[in-house]
Phi, psi and omega in degrees: 000136180291150179305315183294331178282318183296322183245033184303325182289344181255350185262131179283322180169172176229148177224130178249126180210167175291146179246247181290128179229125176240122185240134178261142174244129179222153177273115189311313183285350183249000191280354177214158188301319180296320180294318180293322176299316179296323179296314180298316180298318182294335181254019175055041177251125180298141182302319181283002172261015181304317179296319178295327177291320186282327188302314178298328178291323175300314180295327178295317179294318179297316180296321179295318179297318180293321178298316179297318179298315180296317181296332182257006179064037183244138174264125179295125183264112180276127180269106183283325181238112181297144182066017175292332176202166179270126183298322182294326177292316178299320180295318179296324177296319180294320179298319179293323181290319186266341183060027178288140178241354180199151176097187183293132181259311185196163175229123171258155168225148182200147173277114183225163181293144178215154174275136179209198182226158175227143179294147182211138175242120180271110183293334182290314183265343183077009182265146177244131185202177177264143175243151177299142179210160174238139181212194174236142176212167178288133176241144173251139173247110178264110177262130181209159176253115177268142185296337179255320185267349180079210182287126182223168166217154174236123179264122186239116175280159182254019180221145180300141018265016172058050177284127183265156173228125182242137178239138172210170179235126183296335177298320180294320179297316179294320179301319178295319179296321179296320179298316181297326181271358180073023178268120183281153181201163172231137178234150170232118183057251185240036182217145175276130177263332183199139176223130187293329178226090186295319182297315178295322180296321180295321178296321178293321180295326183284348184258092171239118182269109181303324181295318178295318179297320179299321179297319178295316180296323177299321179294319178296316180298317180299322183286317189256345178218081188281357185306306184302318183297322181293339179258007180075025181247173179211169182262149168247142188246134177225153181280126176266317180209140178215138178241139177245127185245143172244113178268120177262115185260116179272151183294320181229142178303325182291342181289330184279323185312303182296337183272340190299310181299322179295318179296317181297312181298319180296317182295329182277311193266341184251347181274119182256167181306320180292330175294316180299317179299319179296316178307318187268009177068030181237180184223140176267121179242173184295334181254019180292126182253002181278137177284132179242132181187182181227133175246137179241124181229139173249122182238173180300320183280350181145199184254146178224131173243133182233112172269129183224150174219104187066230181272356184257144184210162172237130183243133176244121180231000000 
């Protein structure tokens, strides 16, 4: 029996929506070594001049970041030691200090690994081209609050091929839609506790127009990474990671307490690998190479169980 059926008399409603979403932006002709080689050749740029070609673009991104920081009265914070602190925690502290509800919140910069290319001459074939390479370059993290998407960030590298990373949370998007429709709700952290019209809210959650989202992302790219536009190029957007959350809203806080331990024990001891595969719409076969398992963690904020199969997972918190 499903949880929602077993405790139907205690549950106010459920809402399923997108949660954490990470979207990558890439320039189609630059996203692979062959494409970048073709671009340089088409524009009469020597392959071994790739660094000379990229350097002015790097300076353009740096100058743009500094201009944005100056216009907003923000000092770019350089992270000298990665993982010295959590950026999302620091951002929440700044939001509390400044009481900002919209616009640019902060800018981080950090030296991080990036994918790039290196010139190569094949003596066997006599051909000169670019090969895939990995290096480190300065990255900017622009954190801002969008009136529709809520708190977001755009990660901008300062070296070609300038692949972007955009983060948003689907809960924030749904909350904005509820406000526009006059549907009242209560949230705690990143979960809905109550929604006055659950059925209408679910319909709103199911309606995400990719074309509209692409237009918004194009505007962000233009603002924070102007390089492609100056060259007559544009970004294409693809999903890197997406989480879908189901919030189960109980009628009374006291209704959940006695059930919580039972739910946790059930999730740990009765869920088997074939169950996990079924949850995730997959199948375990004799030649399956994906690791299947369950992780149980107790944290300050509560308990988390994670069923995983390969790169896909279900999290219960």
